[in-house]
TORFI-45902 format. One record per atom (N, C-alpha, C, O): residue in one letter; residue number from 1; atom name; x, y, z. Coordinates in nm, 4 decimals, padded with zeros to 6 digits. Atoms other than C-alpha are relative to their C-alpha. Layout:
N
('a',NUM,'CA',(X,Y,Z)) ...
% end
This chain:
117
('m',1,'N',(-00.1109,00.0822,00.0027)) ('m',1,'CA',(-00.4857,02.3061,01.0945)) ('m',1,'C',(-00.0096,-00.1783,-00.0582)) ('m',1,'O',(00.0555,-00.2323,-00.1476)) ('t',2,'N',(00.0212,00.1129,00.0120)) ('t',2,'CA',(-00.6355,01.9505,01.1254)) ('t',2,'C',(-00.0601,-00.0367,-00.1652)) ('t',2,'O',(-00.0132,-00.1345,-00.2233)) ('g',3,'N',(00.0929,-00.0370,00.1133)) ('g',3,'CA',(-00.8602,02.0095,00.8013)) ('g',3,'C',(00.1151,-00.0155,-00.0976)) ('g',3,'O',(00.0933,-00.1092,-00.1744)) ('v',4,'N',(-00.1326,-00.0307,00.0655)) ('v',4,'CA',(-00.4994,02.0850,00.6166)) ('v',4,'C',(00.0323,-00.1452,-00.0113)) ('v',4,'O',(00.0034,-00.2231,-00.1020)) ('v',5,'N',(-00.0580,00.1689,00.0124)) ('v',5,'CA',(-00.3455,01.7511,00.6999)) ('v',5,'C',(-00.0609,-00.0961,-00.0282)) ('v',5,'O',(-00.0111,-00.1943,-00.0833)) ('s',6,'N',(00.0759,00.1111,00.0703)) ('s',6,'CA',(-00.6297,01.5580,00.6424)) ('s',6,'C',(-00.0338,00.0070,-00.1327)) ('s',6,'O',(-00.0544,-00.0934,-00.2008)) ('a',7,'N',(00.0098,00.0039,00.1427)) ('a',7,'CA',(-00.6821,01.7046,00.3150)) ('a',7,'C',(00.1099,-00.0561,-00.0852)) ('a',7,'O',(00.0969,-00.1274,-00.1847)) ('a',8,'N',(-00.1181,00.0308,00.0690)) ('a',8,'CA',(-00.3358,01.6649,00.2202)) ('a',8,'C',(00.0301,-00.1517,00.0325)) ('a',8,'O',(00.0975,-00.2022,-00.0572)) ('c',9,'N',(-00.0172,00.1468,00.0092)) ('c',9,'CA',(-00.3175,01.2847,00.3400)) ('c',9,'C',(-00.1026,-00.0510,-00.1116)) ('c',9,'O',(-00.0501,-00.0992,-00.2119)) ('y',10,'N',(00.0635,00.0211,00.0874)) ('y',10,'CA',(-00.6124,01.2168,00.1452)) ('y',10,'C',(00.0288,00.0233,-00.1297)) ('y',10,'O',(-00.0214,-00.0501,-00.2149)) ('g',11,'N',(-00.0821,00.0009,00.1448)) ('g',11,'CA',(-00.4174,01.3433,-00.1655)) ('g',11,'C',(00.0591,-00.0715,-00.0296)) ('g',11,'O',(00.0567,-00.1378,-00.1333)) ('v',12,'N',(-00.1616,00.0952,00.0230)) ('v',12,'CA',(-00.1043,01.1732,-00.1006)) ('v',12,'C',(-00.0777,-00.1453,-00.0665)) ('v',12,'O',(-00.0688,-00.1964,-00.1781)) ('a',13,'N',(00.0702,00.1291,00.0463)) ('a',13,'CA',(-00.3379,00.8563,-00.0796)) ('a',13,'C',(-00.0498,-00.0217,-00.1411)) ('a',13,'O',(-00.0098,-00.1109,-00.2160)) ('a',14,'N',(00.0563,00.0115,00.1345)) ('a',14,'CA',(-00.5352,00.9139,-00.3832)) ('a',14,'C',(00.0923,00.0176,-00.1074)) ('a',14,'O',(00.0599,-00.0314,-00.2157)) ('w',15,'N',(-00.1449,-00.0178,00.0668)) ('w',15,'CA',(-00.1849,01.0121,-00.5480)) ('w',15,'C',(00.0468,-00.1297,-00.0229)) ('w',15,'O',(00.0573,-00.1820,-00.1339)) ('l',16,'N',(-00.0559,00.1284,00.0280)) ('l',16,'CA',(-00.0564,00.7073,-00.4992)) ('l',16,'C',(-00.0442,-00.1183,-00.0633)) ('l',16,'O',(00.0296,-00.2032,-00.1132)) ('l',17,'N',(00.0523,00.1138,00.0139)) ('l',17,'CA',(-00.3149,00.4724,-00.5714)) ('l',17,'C',(-00.0428,00.0425,-00.1611)) ('l',17,'O',(-00.0748,-00.0347,-00.2515)) ('l',18,'N',(00.0288,00.0490,00.1977)) ('l',18,'CA',(-00.3759,00.6137,-00.9342)) ('l',18,'C',(00.1362,00.0380,-00.0606)) ('l',18,'O',(00.1333,00.0741,-00.1783)) ('l',19,'N',(-00.1041,-00.0031,00.0703)) ('l',19,'CA',(-00.0033,00.6519,-00.9954)) ('l',19,'C',(00.0202,-00.1410,-00.0079)) ('l',19,'O',(00.0492,-00.1909,-00.1167)) ('g',20,'N',(-00.0298,00.1119,00.0201)) ('g',20,'CA',(00.0300,00.3002,-00.8787)) ('g',20,'C',(-00.0787,-00.1297,-00.1103)) ('g',20,'O',(-00.0422,-00.2294,-00.1727)) ('c',21,'N',(00.0777,00.0907,00.1595)) ('c',21,'CA',(-00.2959,00.1825,-01.1146)) ('c',21,'C',(00.0725,00.0705,-00.1443)) ('c',21,'O',(00.0582,00.0061,-00.2483)) ('a',22,'N',(-00.0946,-00.0800,00.1267)) ('a',22,'CA',(-00.0962,00.3886,-01.3879)) ('a',22,'C',(00.1106,-00.0825,-00.0757)) ('a',22,'O',(00.1186,-00.1133,-00.1946)) ('g',23,'N',(-00.1159,00.0891,-00.0224)) ('g',23,'CA',(00.1979,00.1958,-01.3539)) ('g',23,'C',(-00.0643,-00.1430,-00.0230)) ('g',23,'O',(00.0056,-00.2159,-00.0934)) ('i',24,'N',(00.0266,00.1664,00.0512)) ('i',24,'CA',(00.0239,-00.1521,-01.3967)) ('i',24,'C',(-00.0657,00.0375,-00.1208)) ('i',24,'O',(-00.0135,-00.0141,-00.2196)) ('m',25,'N',(00.0182,-00.0277,00.1540)) ('m',25,'CA',(-00.1574,-00.0141,-01.6950)) ('m',25,'C',(00.0833,-00.0250,-00.0717)) ('m',25,'O',(00.0768,-00.1298,-00.1360)) ('r',26,'N',(-00.1189,-00.0594,00.0851)) ('r',26,'CA',(00.1331,00.0920,-01.8638)) ('r',26,'C',(00.0992,-00.0878,-00.0289)) ('r',26,'O',(00.1784,-00.0704,-00.1214)) ('s',27,'N',(-00.1345,00.1037,-00.0570)) ('s',27,'CA',(00.3676,-00.1967,-01.7595)) ('s',27,'C',(-00.0001,-00.0866,-00.1078)) ('s',27,'O',(-00.0937,-00.1319,-00.1737)) ('r',28,'N',(-00.0745,00.1324,00.1159)) ('r',28,'CA',(00.5526,-00.4303,-01.9901)) ('r',28,'C',(00.1025,-00.0729,00.0612)) ('r',28,'O',(00.1828,-00.1273,-00.0146)) ('h',29,'N',(-00.0917,00.0639,-00.0506)) ('h',29,'CA',(00.7625,-00.5808,-01.7495)) ('h',29,'C',(-00.1021,-00.0727,00.1288)) ('h',29,'O',(-00.1942,00.0007,00.1648)) ('l',30,'N',(00.0409,00.0054,-00.1089)) ('l',30,'CA',(00.6292,-00.7901,-01.4443)) ('l',30,'C',(00.0450,00.0237,00.1185)) ('l',30,'O',(-00.0316,00.0222,00.2149)) ('v',31,'N',(-00.0298,-00.0847,-00.1117)) ('v',31,'CA',(00.8346,-00.6559,-01.2013)) ('v',31,'C',(00.0059,00.1018,00.0123)) ('v',31,'O',(00.0463,00.1451,00.1203)) ('h',32,'N',(00.0889,-00.1518,00.0283)) ('h',32,'CA',(00.7217,-00.3310,-01.3014)) ('h',32,'C',(-00.1245,-00.0129,00.0431)) ('h',32,'O',(-00.1654,00.0807,00.1117)) ('t',33,'N',(00.1489,00.0381,-00.0209)) ('t',33,'CA',(00.3868,-00.4570,-01.2541)) ('t',33,'C',(-00.0157,00.0078,00.1367)) ('t',33,'O',(-00.0855,00.0996,00.1797)) ('v',34,'N',(-00.0234,00.0488,-00.0909)) ('v',34,'CA',(00.4602,-00.5989,-00.9262)) ('v',34,'C',(00.0190,00.1283,00.1384)) ('v',34,'O',(-00.0538,00.1403,00.2370)) ('v',35,'N',(-00.0313,-00.1462,-00.0279)) ('v',35,'CA',(00.6374,-00.2389,-00.7983)) ('v',35,'C',(-00.1227,00.0676,00.0366)) ('v',35,'O',(-00.1490,00.0975,00.1531)) ('s',36,'N',(00.0758,-00.0871,00.0148)) ('s',36,'CA',(00.3443,-00.0537,-00.9010)) ('s',36,'C',(-00.1470,-00.0373,00.0531)) ('s',36,'O',(-00.2432,00.0383,00.0393)) ('l',37,'N',(00.0728,00.0682,-00.0486)) ('l',37,'CA',(00.1179,-00.3074,-00.7259)) ('l',37,'C',(00.0275,00.0512,00.1706)) ('l',37,'O',(-00.0577,00.0690,00.2576)) ('s',38,'N',(-00.0280,-00.0529,-00.1420)) ('s',38,'CA',(00.3007,-00.1904,-00.4055)) ('s',38,'C',(-00.0122,00.1734,00.0247)) ('s',38,'O',(-00.0388,00.2252,00.1332)) ('v',39,'N',(00.0399,-00.1200,00.0068)) ('v',39,'CA',(00.2676,00.1558,-00.4802)) ('v',39,'C',(-00.1081,00.0168,00.0500)) ('v',39,'O',(-00.1346,00.0734,00.1560)) ('a',40,'N',(00.1597,-00.0278,-00.0186)) ('a',40,'CA',(-00.0994,00.1298,-00.5196)) ('a',40,'C',(-00.0249,-00.0396,00.1777)) ('a',40,'O',(-00.0795,00.0343,00.2596)) ('q',41,'N',(00.0061,00.0401,-00.1400)) ('q',41,'CA',(-00.0957,-00.0321,-00.1866)) ('q',41,'C',(00.0393,00.0671,00.1019)) ('q',41,'O',(-00.0104,00.0438,00.2121)) ('s',42,'N',(-00.0916,-00.0832,-00.1116)) ('s',42,'CA',(00.1388,00.2210,00.0089)) ('s',42,'C',(-00.1089,00.0992,00.0106)) ('s',42,'O',(-00.1292,00.1529,00.1195)) ('g',43,'N',(00.0985,-00.1156,-00.0470)) ('g',43,'CA',(-00.1710,00.4776,-00.0802)) ('g',43,'C',(-00.0991,-00.0305,00.0652)) ('g',43,'O',(-00.1843,00.0576,00.0766)) ('t',44,'N',(00.0802,00.0630,-00.0919)) ('t',44,'CA',(-00.3807,00.2242,00.1558)) ('t',44,'C',(00.0548,00.0493,00.1237)) ('t',44,'O',(-00.0237,00.0909,00.2090)) ('y',45,'N',(-00.0357,-00.0173,-00.1294)) ('y',45,'CA',(-00.1393,00.2921,00.4349)) ('y',45,'C',(-00.0286,00.1417,00.0801)) ('y',45,'O',(-00.0710,00.1734,00.1912)) ('v',46,'N',(00.0617,-00.1821,-00.0546)) ('v',46,'CA',(-00.1734,00.6967,00.4275)) ('v',46,'C',(-00.1369,-00.0066,00.0279)) ('v',46,'O',(-00.1854,00.0253,00.1364)) ('l',47,'N',(00.1454,00.0039,-00.0424)) ('l',47,'CA',(-00.5332,00.6357,00.3787)) ('l',47,'C',(-00.0770,-00.0254,00.1308)) ('l',47,'O',(-00.1821,00.0185,00.1775)) ('l',48,'N',(00.0901,00.0377,-00.1151)) ('l',48,'CA',(-00.5709,00.4508,00.6815)) ('l',48,'C',(00.0435,00.1172,00.1317)) ('l',48,'O',(-00.0267,00.1571,00.2247)) ('l',49,'N',(-00.0606,-00.0787,-00.0974)) ('l',49,'CA',(-00.3151,00.6829,00.8728)) ('l',49,'C',(-00.1114,00.1398,00.0124)) ('l',49,'O',(-00.1502,00.1963,00.1147)) ('a',50,'N',(00.0852,-00.1750,00.0395)) ('a',50,'CA',(-00.5400,01.0232,00.7216)) ('a',50,'C',(-00.1400,-00.0531,00.0877)) ('a',50,'O',(-00.1877,00.0274,00.1678)) ('i',51,'N',(00.1077,00.0354,-00.1241)) ('i',51,'CA',(-00.8330,00.8412,00.9228)) ('i',51,'C',(00.0157,-00.0075,00.1130)) ('i',51,'O',(-00.0790,00.0462,00.1705)) ('g',52,'N',(-00.0154,00.0550,-00.1538)) ('g',52,'CA',(-00.7242,00.7360,01.2619)) ('g',52,'C',(00.0731,00.1605,00.0233)) ('g',52,'O',(00.0777,00.1731,00.1456)) ('y',53,'N',(-00.0675,-00.0773,-00.0363)) ('y',53,'CA',(-00.5320,01.0857,01.2640)) ('y',53,'C',(-00.0573,00.1180,00.0736)) ('y',53,'O',(-00.1682,00.1483,00.0297)) ('q',54,'N',(00.0750,-00.0735,-00.1144)) ('q',54,'CA',(-00.6244,01.3486,01.5453)) ('q',54,'C',(00.0691,00.1112,00.0486)) ('q',54,'O',(00.1782,00.0677,00.0856)) ('d',55,'N',(-00.0811,-00.0398,00.0076)) ('d',55,'CA',(-00.4807,01.6482,01.6105)) ('d',55,'C',(-00.0017,00.0171,00.1364)) ('d',55,'O',(-00.1037,-00.0046,00.2018)) ('q',56,'N',(-00.0235,-00.0136,-00.1588)) ('q',56,'CA',(-00.3542,01.7161,01.9552)) ('q',56,'C',(00.0060,-00.1063,00.0963)) ('q',56,'O',(00.0283,-00.1012,00.2172)) ('a',57,'N',(00.0552,00.1397,-00.0576)) ('a',57,'CA',(-00.4336,01.3468,02.0130)) ('a',57,'C',(00.1768,-00.0499,00.0265)) ('a',57,'O',(00.2718,-00.0460,-00.0516)) ('a',58,'N',(-00.1347,00.0860,00.0186)) ('a',58,'CA',(-00.1335,01.1530,02.2034)) ('a',58,'C',(00.0043,-00.1617,-00.0433)) ('a',58,'O',(-00.0790,-00.2105,-00.1196)) ('a',59,'N',(00.0403,00.1529,00.0697)) ('a',59,'CA',(-00.0707,00.7704,02.1447)) ('a',59,'C',(-00.0671,-00.0637,00.1057)) ('a',59,'O',(-00.1001,-00.0021,00.2070)) ('p',60,'N',(00.1376,00.0939,-00.0654)) ('p',60,'CA',(-00.2930,00.5175,02.3021)) ('p',60,'C',(00.0728,-00.0786,00.1245)) ('p',60,'O',(00.0809,-00.2013,00.1291)) ('i',61,'N',(-00.0803,00.0329,-00.1306)) ('i',61,'CA',(-00.1038,00.4679,02.6272)) ('i',61,'C',(-00.0799,00.1288,00.0877)) ('i',61,'O',(-00.0716,00.2506,00.0717)) ('v',62,'N',(00.0462,-00.0726,-00.0813)) ('v',62,'CA',(-00.3132,00.5843,02.8989)) ('v',62,'C',(00.0025,-00.0495,00.1533)) ('v',62,'O',(-00.0066,-00.1613,00.2041)) ('s',63,'N',(-00.0419,00.0022,-00.1144)) ('s',63,'CA',(-00.2515,00.6721,03.2235)) ('s',63,'C',(-00.0948,00.0838,00.1054)) ('s',63,'O',(-00.1505,00.1859,00.0650)) ('q',64,'N',(00.0815,-00.0562,-00.0730)) ('q',64,'CA',(-00.4453,00.7675,03.5374)) ('q',64,'C',(00.0614,00.1488,00.0141)) ('q',64,'O',(00.1782,00.1864,00.0245)) ('g',65,'N',(00.0005,-00.1461,-00.0047)) ('g',65,'CA',(-00.5289,01.1457,03.5518)) ('g',65,'C',(00.0088,00.0440,-00.1305)) ('g',65,'O',(00.0345,00.1642,-00.1242)) ('q',66,'N',(-00.0551,-00.0077,00.1371)) ('q',66,'CA',(-00.4726,01.1644,03.1765)) ('q',66,'C',(-00.1122,00.0616,-00.0724)) ('q',66,'O',(-00.1981,-00.0168,-00.1127)) ('s',67,'N',(00.0864,-00.0366,00.0218)) ('s',67,'CA',(-00.6935,01.4371,03.0484)) ('s',67,'C',(-00.0029,00.0539,-00.1623)) ('s',67,'O',(-00.0739,00.1453,-00.2045)) ('q',68,'N',(-00.0553,-00.0291,00.1495)) ('q',68,'CA',(-00.5609,01.4522,02.6706)) ('q',68,'C',(-00.0932,-00.1083,-00.0354)) ('q',68,'O',(-00.1337,-00.1991,00.0373)) ('p',69,'N',(00.0762,00.1201,00.1221)) ('p',69,'CA',(-00.7603,01.2502,02.3781)) ('p',69,'C',(00.1308,-00.0571,-00.0267)) ('p',69,'O',(00.2376,00.0014,-00.0083)) ('v',70,'N',(-00.0987,00.1100,00.0212)) ('v',70,'CA',(-00.5509,00.9220,02.2693)) ('v',70,'C',(-00.0389,-00.0074,-00.1766)) ('v',70,'O',(-00.1347,00.0554,-00.2217)) ('v',71,'N',(00.0693,00.0194,00.1413)) ('v',71,'CA',(-00.5802,00.8199,01.8751)) ('v',71,'C',(-00.0605,-00.1015,00.0614)) ('v',71,'O',(-00.0887,-00.1200,00.1798)) ('d',72,'N',(00.0943,00.1607,-00.0323)) ('d',72,'CA',(-00.7544,00.4826,01.8546)) ('d',72,'C',(00.0895,-00.0697,-00.0709)) ('d',72,'O',(00.1272,-00.0313,-00.1817)) ('p',73,'N',(-00.1212,00.0835,00.0347)) ('p',73,'CA',(-00.4981,00.2129,01.8096)) ('p',73,'C',(-00.0712,-00.0600,-00.1081)) ('p',73,'O',(-00.0104,-00.0883,-00.2113)) ('m',74,'N',(00.0473,00.1148,00.1064)) ('m',74,'CA',(-00.7636,00.0111,01.6098)) ('m',74,'C',(00.0801,00.0818,-00.1838)) ('m',74,'O',(00.1291,00.0281,-00.2831)) ('v',75,'N',(-00.0604,-00.0720,00.1438)) ('v',75,'CA',(-00.6324,00.2161,01.2958)) ('v',75,'C',(00.1587,-00.0337,-00.0148)) ('v',75,'O',(00.2034,-00.0844,-00.1177)) ('q',76,'N',(-00.1247,00.0455,00.0064)) ('q',76,'CA',(-00.2786,00.1657,01.3724)) ('q',76,'C',(00.0058,-00.1486,-00.0490)) ('q',76,'O',(00.0393,-00.1971,-00.1570)) ('a',77,'N',(00.0077,00.1545,-00.0102)) ('a',77,'CA',(-00.3145,-00.1798,01.4231)) ('a',77,'C',(-00.0297,-00.0570,-00.1906)) ('a',77,'O',(00.0377,-00.1321,-00.2611)) ('m',78,'N',(00.0588,00.0319,00.1521)) ('m',78,'CA',(-00.5280,-00.1942,01.0518)) ('m',78,'C',(00.1271,00.0353,-00.1165)) ('m',78,'O',(00.1565,-00.0219,-00.2215)) ('t',79,'N',(-00.1475,-00.0219,00.0967)) ('t',79,'CA',(-00.2022,-00.0339,00.8979)) ('t',79,'C',(00.1083,-00.1220,00.0255)) ('t',79,'O',(00.1297,-00.1954,-00.0710)) ('l',80,'N',(-00.0751,00.0880,-00.0213)) ('l',80,'CA',(00.0312,-00.2629,01.0330)) ('l',80,'C',(-00.0089,-00.1164,-00.0370)) ('l',80,'O',(00.0883,-00.1913,-00.0466)) ('t',81,'N',(00.0488,00.1211,00.0566)) ('t',81,'CA',(-00.1773,-00.5407,00.9061)) ('t',81,'C',(00.0536,-00.0163,-00.1430)) ('t',81,'O',(00.1164,-00.1048,-00.2011)) ('d',82,'N',(-00.0123,-00.0173,00.1361)) ('d',82,'CA',(-00.1743,-00.3869,00.5841)) ('d',82,'C',(00.1187,00.0273,-00.0902)) ('d',82,'O',(00.1369,00.0467,-00.2104)) ('i',83,'N',(-00.1582,-00.0307,00.0507)) ('i',83,'CA',(00.1872,-00.3370,00.5713)) ('i',83,'C',(00.0561,-00.1331,-00.0239)) ('i',83,'O',(00.1346,-00.1496,-00.1172)) ('v',84,'N',(-00.0378,00.1057,00.0049)) ('v',84,'CA',(00.2405,-00.6897,00.6341)) ('v',84,'C',(-00.0781,-00.0883,-00.0963)) ('v',84,'O',(-00.0215,-00.1766,-00.1608)) ('v',85,'N',(00.0699,00.0680,00.1301)) ('v',85,'CA',(-00.0243,-00.8240,00.3994)) ('v',85,'C',(00.0686,00.0521,-00.1366)) ('v',85,'O',(00.0959,-00.0266,-00.2273)) ('s',86,'N',(-00.0964,-00.0426,00.1597)) ('s',86,'CA',(00.1602,-00.6251,00.0972)) ('s',86,'C',(00.1241,-00.0492,-00.0065)) ('s',86,'O',(00.1709,-00.0736,-00.1178)) ('a',87,'N',(-00.1179,00.0701,00.0160)) ('a',87,'CA',(00.4730,-00.7664,00.1834)) ('a',87,'C',(00.0045,-00.1483,-00.0094)) ('a',87,'O',(00.1053,-00.2091,-00.0455)) ('t',88,'N',(00.0221,00.1368,00.0176)) ('t',88,'CA',(00.3573,-01.1009,00.1856)) ('t',88,'C',(-00.0350,-00.0164,-00.1679)) ('t',88,'O',(00.0053,-00.1031,-00.2456)) ('i',89,'N',(00.0465,00.0360,00.1374)) ('i',89,'CA',(00.1895,-01.0417,-00.1438)) ('i',89,'C',(00.1155,00.0493,-00.1154)) ('i',89,'O',(00.1182,00.0010,-00.2286)) ('t',90,'N',(-00.0977,-00.0409,00.0622)) ('t',90,'CA',(00.4753,-00.8715,-00.2845)) ('t',90,'C',(00.1316,-00.0676,-00.0245)) ('t',90,'O',(00.2115,-00.0393,-00.1139)) ('a',91,'N',(-00.0549,00.1296,00.0099)) ('a',91,'CA',(00.6751,-01.1736,-00.2157)) ('a',91,'C',(-00.0291,-00.0783,-00.0833)) ('a',91,'O',(00.0404,-00.1079,-00.1805)) ('l',92,'N',(00.0853,00.1133,00.0771)) ('l',92,'CA',(00.4494,-01.4103,-00.3473)) ('l',92,'C',(-00.0001,00.0368,-00.1578)) ('l',92,'O',(00.0326,-00.0508,-00.2379)) ('l',93,'N',(00.0015,-00.0226,00.1331)) ('l',93,'CA',(00.4129,-01.2281,-00.6808)) ('l',93,'C',(00.1777,00.0557,-00.0369)) ('l',93,'O',(00.1687,00.1039,-00.1498)) ('l',94,'N',(-00.1031,00.0076,00.0086)) ('l',94,'CA',(00.7754,-01.1733,-00.7009)) ('l',94,'C',(00.0687,-00.1575,-00.0380)) ('l',94,'O',(00.1398,-00.1932,-00.1320)) ('a',95,'N',(-00.0255,00.1340,00.0288)) ('a',95,'CA',(00.8243,-01.5250,-00.6721)) ('a',95,'C',(-00.0439,-00.1086,-00.0760)) ('a',95,'O',(00.0288,-00.2019,-00.1101)) ('l',96,'N',(00.0347,00.0128,00.1600)) ('l',96,'CA',(00.6073,-01.6328,-00.9392)) ('l',96,'C',(00.0674,00.0522,-00.0903)) ('l',96,'O',(00.1291,-00.0139,-00.1737)) ('t',97,'N',(-00.1012,-00.0383,00.1119)) ('t',97,'CA',(00.7726,-01.3890,-01.1359)) ('t',97,'C',(00.1367,-00.0633,-00.0460)) ('t',97,'O',(00.1583,-00.0971,-00.1624)) ('l',98,'N',(-00.0830,00.0807,00.0354)) ('l',98,'CA',(01.0680,-01.5435,-01.1305)) ('l',98,'C',(00.0009,-00.1455,-00.0763)) ('l',98,'O',(00.0798,-00.1763,-00.1656)) ('q',99,'N',(00.0378,00.0826,00.0403)) ('q',99,'CA',(00.9158,-01.8638,-01.1876)) ('q',99,'C',(-00.0450,00.0077,-00.1627)) ('q',99,'O',(-00.0071,-00.0714,-00.2492)) ('i',100,'N',(00.0043,-00.0479,00.1430)) ('i',100,'CA',(00.7985,-01.7216,-01.5084)) ('i',100,'C',(00.0730,00.0246,-00.0821)) ('i',100,'O',(00.0528,-00.0022,-00.2006)) ('s',101,'N',(-00.1241,-00.0304,00.0390)) ('s',101,'CA',(01.0928,-01.6122,-01.5864)) ('s',101,'C',(00.0795,-00.1234,-00.0281)) ('s',101,'O',(00.0877,-00.1531,-00.1473)) ('r',102,'N',(-00.0442,00.1786,00.0544)) ('r',102,'CA',(01.2685,-01.9813,-01.5944)) ('r',102,'C',(-00.0705,-00.0274,-00.0768)) ('r',102,'O',(-00.0261,-00.0275,-00.1916)) ('r',103,'N',(00.0337,00.0950,00.0733)) ('r',103,'CA',(01.0196,-02.1409,-01.7239)) ('r',103,'C',(-00.0310,00.0635,-00.1919)) ('r',103,'O',(-00.0288,00.0023,-00.2987)) ('h',104,'N',(00.0327,-00.0505,00.1419)) ('h',104,'CA',(00.9328,-01.8979,-02.0269)) ('h',104,'C',(00.1077,00.0834,-00.0628)) ('h',104,'O',(00.1105,00.1066,-00.1836)) ('g',105,'N',(-00.1377,-00.0763,00.0442)) ('g',105,'CA',(01.2610,-01.6967,-02.0533)) ('g',105,'C',(-00.0640,00.1368,-00.0615)) ('g',105,'O',(-00.0435,00.1842,-00.1732)) ('t',106,'N',(00.0374,-00.1178,00.0419)) ('t',106,'CA',(01.0615,-01.3830,-02.0339)) ('t',106,'C',(-00.0561,00.0515,00.0955)) ('t',106,'O',(-00.0833,-00.0164,00.1945)) ('v',107,'N',(00.1185,-00.0473,-00.1460)) ('v',107,'CA',(00.8517,-01.1309,-01.8012)) ('v',107,'C',(-00.0611,00.0870,-00.1035)) ('v',107,'O',(-00.1256,00.1812,-00.0575)) ('d',108,'N',(00.0743,-00.0830,00.1151)) ('d',108,'CA',(00.7201,-00.9680,-02.1124)) ('d',108,'C',(-00.1584,-00.0516,00.0266)) ('d',108,'O',(-00.1794,-00.1644,-00.0181)) ('p',109,'N',(00.1451,00.0625,00.0359)) ('p',109,'CA',(00.3185,-01.0263,-02.0652)) ('p',109,'C',(-00.0763,-00.0037,-00.1253)) ('p',109,'O',(-00.1836,-00.0597,-00.1475)) ('d',110,'N',(00.0713,00.0410,00.1294)) ('d',110,'CA',(00.2635,-00.9843,-02.4171)) ('d',110,'C',(00.0564,-00.1136,-00.0372)) ('d',110,'O',(-00.0040,-00.2021,-00.0979)) ('e',111,'N',(-00.1122,00.0980,00.0824)) ('e',111,'CA',(00.5137,-01.1992,-02.5134)) ('e',111,'C',(-00.0238,-00.1508,00.0714)) ('e',111,'O',(00.0452,-00.2448,00.0319)) ('l',112,'N',(00.0146,00.1220,-00.1085)) ('l',112,'CA',(00.3889,-01.4893,-02.2415)) ('l',112,'C',(-00.1449,-00.0604,-00.0765)) ('l',112,'O',(-00.2475,-00.0348,-00.0135)) ('r',113,'N',(00.0386,00.0100,00.0362)) ('r',113,'CA',(00.1845,-01.6511,-02.5068)) ('r',113,'C',(-00.0910,-00.1641,00.0524)) ('r',113,'O',(-00.2012,-00.2083,00.0198)) ('a',114,'N',(00.0379,00.1315,-00.0547)) ('a',114,'CA',(00.1602,-01.9987,-02.3104)) ('a',114,'C',(-00.0732,00.0073,00.1034)) ('a',114,'O',(-00.1378,-00.0954,00.1237)) ('l',115,'N',(00.0753,00.0024,-00.0894)) ('l',115,'CA',(-00.0089,-01.8780,-02.0144)) ('l',115,'C',(-00.1743,00.0192,-00.0374)) ('l',115,'O',(-00.2696,-00.0196,00.0302)) ('r',116,'N',(00.1219,00.0160,00.0393)) ('r',116,'CA',(-00.3058,-01.7955,-02.2329)) ('r',116,'C',(-00.1294,-00.1044,00.0278)) ('r',116,'O',(-00.0956,-00.1973,00.1011)) ('g',117,'N',(00.1311,00.0783,-00.0325)) ('g',117,'CA',(-00.6523,-01.9811,-02.1988)) ('g',117,'C',(-00.0685,-00.0638,-00.1250)) ('g',117,'O',(-00.1727,-00.1281,-00.1122)) 
% end
């Protein structure tokens, strides 16, 4: 059962990453690009949770006389950190998109000639 769950988690993580990358490549709108990046980053959450998954393991709260194995809390902490970093990056990119829209009147990357070097 553990192998099936792990394989499904890895498959979902890869699918989310590919879906987000495809959205970034096909995007003609900066907001769509930011959302596609968020979808690709959500694949890393699933990947981290799949790495830390242990069948029949309890939450990492250890008490005296406990014989049941517990999951590694480091992976859960890394996932929460990943979520916070992702939310911060998404907010920053959406703020930049808003500023680009106000200054240039468009959010189409092909029409932003002034940003080219």
